[in-house]
DSSP file (Angstrom, degrees, kcal/mol; ACC not computed):
  #  RESIDUE AA STRUCTURE BP1 BP2  ACC     N-H-->O    O-->H-N    N-H-->O    O-->H-N    TCO  KAPPA ALPHA  PHI   PSI    X-CA   Y-CA   Z-CA
    1    1 A X              0   0    0      0, 0.0     2,-0.3     0, 0.0    33,-0.0   0.000 360.0 360.0 360.0 135.2  -15.6  -11.3   -0.5
    2    2 A X        -     0   0    0     32,-0.0     2,-0.2     1,-0.0    32,-0.1  -0.804 360.0-130.1-113.0 158.8  -12.5  -10.2    1.4
    3    3 A X        -     0   0    0     -2,-0.3    32,-0.9     1,-0.1    33,-0.6  -0.609  27.2 -94.6-103.8 162.6  -11.9  -10.4    5.1
    4    4 A X  E     -a   36   0A   0     -2,-0.2     2,-0.4    31,-0.2    33,-0.2  -0.505  41.6-147.7 -70.2 145.8  -10.7   -8.0    7.7
    5    5 A X  E     -a   37   0A   0     31,-2.5    33,-2.2    -2,-0.2     2,-0.6  -0.970   7.7-142.0-123.9 130.6   -6.9   -8.2    8.3
    6    6 A X  E     -a   38   0A   0     -2,-0.4     2,-0.5    31,-0.2    33,-0.2  -0.821  24.0-138.7 -87.4 120.5   -5.0   -7.5   11.5
    7    7 A X        -     0   0    0     31,-2.9    33,-0.5    -2,-0.6     2,-0.1  -0.679  17.5-150.2 -82.5 126.4   -1.8   -5.7   10.6
    8    8 A X     >  -     0   0    0     -2,-0.5     4,-2.2    31,-0.1     5,-0.2  -0.381  29.9 -98.0 -90.5 174.3    1.1   -7.0   12.6
    9    9 A X  H  > S+     0   0    0      1,-0.2     4,-2.9     2,-0.2     5,-0.2   0.894 121.0  54.3 -59.5 -43.1    4.2   -5.0   13.6
   10   10 A X  H  > S+     0   0    0      1,-0.2     4,-2.7     2,-0.2     5,-0.2   0.928 109.0  47.3 -59.8 -46.8    6.3   -6.4   10.7
   11   11 A X  H  > S+     0   0    0      1,-0.2     4,-2.3     2,-0.2    -1,-0.2   0.911 113.9  48.3 -62.1 -41.6    3.8   -5.3    8.1
   12   12 A X  H  X S+     0   0    0     -4,-2.2     4,-2.8     2,-0.2     5,-0.3   0.922 112.2  47.9 -65.5 -44.0    3.5   -1.8    9.7
   13   13 A X  H  X>S+     0   0    0     -4,-2.9     4,-3.1     2,-0.2     5,-0.7   0.948 112.8  48.3 -62.4 -47.9    7.2   -1.3    9.9
   14   14 A X  H  X5S+     0   0    0     -4,-2.7     4,-1.5    -5,-0.2     6,-0.3   0.915 115.4  45.8 -58.5 -42.7    7.8   -2.4    6.3
   15   15 A X  H  <5S+     0   0    0     -4,-2.3    -1,-0.2    -5,-0.2    -2,-0.2   0.917 120.5  37.0 -67.1 -44.5    5.0   -0.1    5.1
   16   16 A X  H  <5S+     0   0    0     -4,-2.8    -2,-0.2    -5,-0.2    -3,-0.2   0.880 126.9  32.8 -79.4 -39.5    6.0    2.9    7.1
   17   17 A X  H  <5S-     0   0    0     -4,-3.1    -3,-0.2    -5,-0.3    -2,-0.2   0.772  83.6-153.6 -90.8 -28.0    9.8    2.7    6.9
   18   18 A X     << +     0   0    0     -4,-1.5     3,-0.3    -5,-0.7    -4,-0.1   0.855  41.5 146.6  56.4  38.5   10.0    1.1    3.4
   19   19 A X  S    S+     0   0    0      1,-0.3     2,-0.4    -6,-0.3    -1,-0.1   0.691  75.7  35.0 -77.7 -17.9   13.4   -0.5    4.3
   20   20 A X  S  > S-     0   0    0     -6,-0.3     4,-2.5     1,-0.1     3,-0.4  -0.836  75.1-166.4-132.7  95.3   12.4   -3.4    2.0
   21   21 A X  H  > S+     0   0    0     -2,-0.4     4,-2.3    -3,-0.3     5,-0.2   0.819  86.8  55.1 -55.8 -34.7   10.4   -2.1   -0.9
   22   22 A X  H  > S+     0   0    0      2,-0.2     4,-1.8     1,-0.2    -1,-0.2   0.939 111.7  43.0 -64.3 -45.1    9.3   -5.5   -1.9
   23   23 A X  H  > S+     0   0    0     -3,-0.4     4,-2.5     2,-0.2    -2,-0.2   0.860 111.7  54.9 -68.8 -34.5    7.8   -6.3    1.5
   24   24 A X  H  X S+     0   0    0     -4,-2.5     4,-2.5     1,-0.2    -1,-0.2   0.899 107.6  50.4 -63.0 -39.7    6.3   -2.7    1.7
   25   25 A X  H  X S+     0   0    0     -4,-2.3     4,-2.5    -5,-0.2    -2,-0.2   0.889 109.5  50.5 -64.4 -39.3    4.6   -3.5   -1.6
   26   26 A X  H  X S+     0   0    0     -4,-1.8     4,-2.3     2,-0.2    -2,-0.2   0.921 111.1  48.5 -64.5 -43.6    3.2   -6.7   -0.2
   27   27 A X  H  X S+     0   0    0     -4,-2.5     4,-2.0     1,-0.2    -2,-0.2   0.916 112.5  48.2 -62.5 -43.2    1.9   -5.0    2.9
   28   28 A X  H  X S+     0   0    0     -4,-2.5     4,-2.5     1,-0.2    -1,-0.2   0.900 111.4  50.1 -64.8 -40.2    0.3   -2.2    0.8
   29   29 A X  H  X S+     0   0    0     -4,-2.5     4,-2.3     2,-0.2    -1,-0.2   0.884 107.9  53.9 -65.5 -38.0   -1.3   -4.8   -1.5
   30   30 A X  H  X S+     0   0    0     -4,-2.3     4,-1.1     2,-0.2    -1,-0.2   0.924 110.8  46.0 -60.7 -44.6   -2.7   -6.7    1.5
   31   31 A X  H  < S+     0   0    0     -4,-2.0     3,-0.5     1,-0.2    -2,-0.2   0.923 113.4  49.1 -64.4 -44.5   -4.3   -3.5    2.8
   32   32 A X  H  < S+     0   0    0     -4,-2.5    -1,-0.2     1,-0.2    -2,-0.2   0.850 112.1  48.9 -63.6 -34.2   -5.7   -2.7   -0.6
   33   33 A X  H  < S+     0   0    0     -4,-2.3    -1,-0.2    -5,-0.2    -2,-0.2   0.667  97.8  83.7 -82.2 -16.6   -7.1   -6.2   -1.1
   34   34 A X  S  < S-     0   0    0     -4,-1.1   -30,-0.2    -3,-0.5     3,-0.1  -0.492  75.5-134.4 -88.8 157.6   -8.8   -6.4    2.3
   35   35 A X  S    S-     0   0    0    -32,-0.9     2,-0.3     1,-0.3   -31,-0.2   0.788  89.7  -6.7 -77.2 -27.1  -12.3   -5.1    3.1
   36   36 A X  E     -a    4   0A   0    -33,-0.6   -31,-2.5    40,-0.0     2,-0.3  -0.956  62.9-155.2-164.2 148.3  -10.9   -3.6    6.3
   37   37 A X  E     -ab   5  75A   0     37,-2.7    39,-3.3    -2,-0.3     2,-0.3  -0.909  11.3-175.4-124.4 154.7   -7.7   -3.6    8.4
   38   38 A X  E     -a    6   0A   0    -33,-2.2   -31,-2.9    -2,-0.3     2,-0.5  -0.979  18.6-136.6-146.5 160.8   -7.0   -3.0   12.0
   39   39 A X        -     0   0    0     37,-0.3   -31,-0.1    -2,-0.3     2,-0.1  -0.977  19.9-136.5-121.7 120.6   -4.1   -2.7   14.3
   40   40 A X     >  -     0   0    0    -33,-0.5     4,-1.9    -2,-0.5     3,-0.5  -0.407  25.0-115.5 -70.3 152.3   -4.1   -4.4   17.7
   41   41 A X  H  > S+     0   0    0      1,-0.2     4,-2.4     2,-0.2     5,-0.2   0.849 116.2  57.6 -59.3 -34.9   -2.8   -2.3   20.6
   42   42 A X  H  > S+     0   0    0      1,-0.2     4,-2.3     2,-0.2    -1,-0.2   0.884 105.8  49.3 -64.8 -36.9    0.1   -4.8   21.1
   43   43 A X  H  > S+     0   0    0     -3,-0.5     4,-2.4     2,-0.2    -1,-0.2   0.876 110.1  51.6 -68.0 -36.7    1.2   -4.2   17.5
   44   44 A X  H  X S+     0   0    0     -4,-1.9     4,-2.1     2,-0.2    -2,-0.2   0.905 110.7  47.9 -65.4 -41.2    1.0   -0.4   18.1
   45   45 A X  H  X S+     0   0    0     -4,-2.4     4,-2.1     2,-0.2    -2,-0.2   0.925 113.2  47.6 -65.2 -44.2    3.2   -0.8   21.2
   46   46 A X  H  X S+     0   0    0     -4,-2.3     4,-2.7     2,-0.2    -2,-0.2   0.889 108.8  55.1 -63.5 -38.7    5.7   -2.9   19.4
   47   47 A X  H  X S+     0   0    0     -4,-2.4     4,-2.8     1,-0.2     5,-0.2   0.923 107.7  49.4 -60.3 -44.4    5.7   -0.5   16.5
   48   48 A X  H  X S+     0   0    0     -4,-2.1     4,-2.3     1,-0.2     5,-0.3   0.931 111.5  49.4 -57.7 -46.5    6.6    2.3   18.9
   49   49 A X  H  X S+     0   0    0     -4,-2.1     4,-2.7     1,-0.2     5,-0.4   0.904 113.9  45.0 -61.7 -43.8    9.4    0.2   20.4
   50   50 A X  H  X>S+     0   0    0     -4,-2.7     5,-1.7     3,-0.2     4,-1.5   0.922 113.3  49.1 -68.3 -44.7   10.8   -0.7   16.9
   51   51 A X  H  <5S+     0   0    0     -4,-2.8     6,-2.5    -5,-0.2    -2,-0.2   0.888 120.4  36.6 -65.1 -38.2   10.7    2.9   15.6
   52   52 A X  H  <5S+     0   0    0     -4,-2.3     4,-0.3    -5,-0.2    -2,-0.2   0.906 127.0  35.4 -78.2 -42.7   12.4    4.3   18.6
   53   53 A X  H  <5S+     0   0    0     -4,-2.7    -3,-0.2    -5,-0.3    -2,-0.2   0.970 129.2  24.2 -79.7 -56.4   14.8    1.5   19.3
   54   54 A X  T  <5S+     0   0    0     -4,-1.5    -3,-0.2    -5,-0.4    -4,-0.1   0.868 134.1  32.1 -81.5 -38.0   15.9    0.2   15.9
   55   55 A X  S   <S-     0   0    0     -5,-1.7    -3,-0.2     2,-0.1    -1,-0.2   0.530  89.5-141.4-100.7  -7.1   15.3    3.2   13.7
   56   56 A X        -     0   0    0     -6,-0.3    -4,-0.2    -4,-0.3     2,-0.2   0.849  31.8-177.9  50.9  40.1   16.0    5.9   16.3
   57   57 A X        -     0   0    0     -6,-2.5    -1,-0.2     1,-0.1    -2,-0.1  -0.490  26.8-118.3 -70.2 134.5   13.2    8.0   14.9
   58   58 A X     >  -     0   0    0     -2,-0.2     4,-2.2     1,-0.1     3,-0.4  -0.332  32.6-102.5 -65.0 157.9   12.8   11.4   16.6
   59   59 A X  H  > S+     0   0    0      1,-0.2     4,-2.4     2,-0.2     5,-0.2   0.868 119.8  53.3 -51.3 -45.9    9.5   11.9   18.3
   60   60 A X  H  > S+     0   0    0      1,-0.2     4,-1.9     2,-0.2    -1,-0.2   0.891 111.0  46.2 -62.5 -40.2    8.0   14.1   15.6
   61   61 A X  H  > S+     0   0    0     -3,-0.4     4,-2.4     2,-0.2    -1,-0.2   0.849 110.1  54.1 -71.0 -33.0    8.7   11.5   12.9
   62   62 A X  H  X S+     0   0    0     -4,-2.2     4,-2.2     2,-0.2    -2,-0.2   0.917 107.6  50.1 -66.5 -41.3    7.3    8.8   15.1
   63   63 A X  H  X S+     0   0    0     -4,-2.4     4,-1.9     1,-0.2    -2,-0.2   0.920 111.1  49.6 -60.9 -43.1    4.1   10.7   15.5
   64   64 A X  H  X S+     0   0    0     -4,-1.9     4,-1.8     1,-0.2    -2,-0.2   0.894 109.7  51.7 -62.2 -39.4    4.0   11.1   11.7
   65   65 A X  H  X S+     0   0    0     -4,-2.4     4,-0.7     1,-0.2    -1,-0.2   0.872 110.5  48.5 -65.6 -36.5    4.6    7.4   11.2
   66   66 A X  H  < S+     0   0    0     -4,-2.2     4,-0.3     1,-0.2    -1,-0.2   0.832 115.0  43.8 -73.5 -31.5    1.7    6.6   13.6
   67   67 A X  H >< S+     0   0    0     -4,-1.9     3,-0.9    -5,-0.2     4,-0.4   0.725  95.8  77.1 -87.3 -20.6   -0.7    8.9   11.9
   68   68 A X  H >< S+     0   0    0     -4,-1.8     3,-1.8     1,-0.3     4,-0.2   0.909  90.5  54.1 -56.8 -45.4    0.1    8.0    8.3
   69   69 A X  G >< S+     0   0    0     -4,-0.7     3,-1.8     1,-0.3    -1,-0.3   0.767  93.0  72.9 -63.2 -21.1   -1.8    4.7    8.4
   70   70 A X  G <  S+     0   0    0     -3,-0.9    -1,-0.3    -4,-0.3    -2,-0.2   0.746  93.1  56.1 -63.6 -20.6   -4.9    6.6    9.5
   71   71 A X  G <  S+     0   0    0     -3,-1.8    -1,-0.3    -4,-0.4     2,-0.2   0.511  81.0 113.5 -88.0  -5.1   -5.1    7.9    5.9
   72   72 A X    X   -     0   0    0     -3,-1.8     3,-0.9    -4,-0.2    -3,-0.0  -0.475  69.1-134.1 -70.9 135.9   -5.2    4.4    4.4
   73   73 A X  T 3  S+     0   0    0      1,-0.2    -1,-0.1    -2,-0.2   -41,-0.0   0.856 100.7  43.1 -57.9 -40.7   -8.5    3.7    2.7
   74   74 A X  T 3  S+     0   0    0    -38,-0.1   -37,-2.7     2,-0.1     2,-0.4   0.509  86.0 107.8 -90.1  -3.9   -8.9    0.2    4.2
   75   75 A X  B <   -b   37   0A   0     -3,-0.9     2,-0.4   -39,-0.2   -37,-0.2  -0.600  50.2-165.2 -80.7 130.9   -7.8    0.9    7.8
   76   76 A X              0   0    0    -39,-3.3   -37,-0.3    -2,-0.4    -2,-0.1  -0.896 360.0 360.0-114.6 143.5  -10.7    0.9   10.3
   77   77 A X              0   0    0     -2,-0.4   -39,-0.1   -39,-0.1    -1,-0.1   0.501 360.0 360.0 -70.9 360.0  -10.5    2.3   13.9
């Protein structure tokens, strides 16, 4: 039996930006191994802040980054 996992900002950034492929692989494996994942609103707000501030993503790419996890098999609304 696996448990639901709350994805934190770090895991989301690593997964979406893939700036550290090893950490991105760990985040992806965590999602695959869990029965369900979810993102707290605070992690979503922090993700926005990191993508705009540190990575200087244009608005269109940030929207794509936010919608990409919705296609993950283990992510639950």
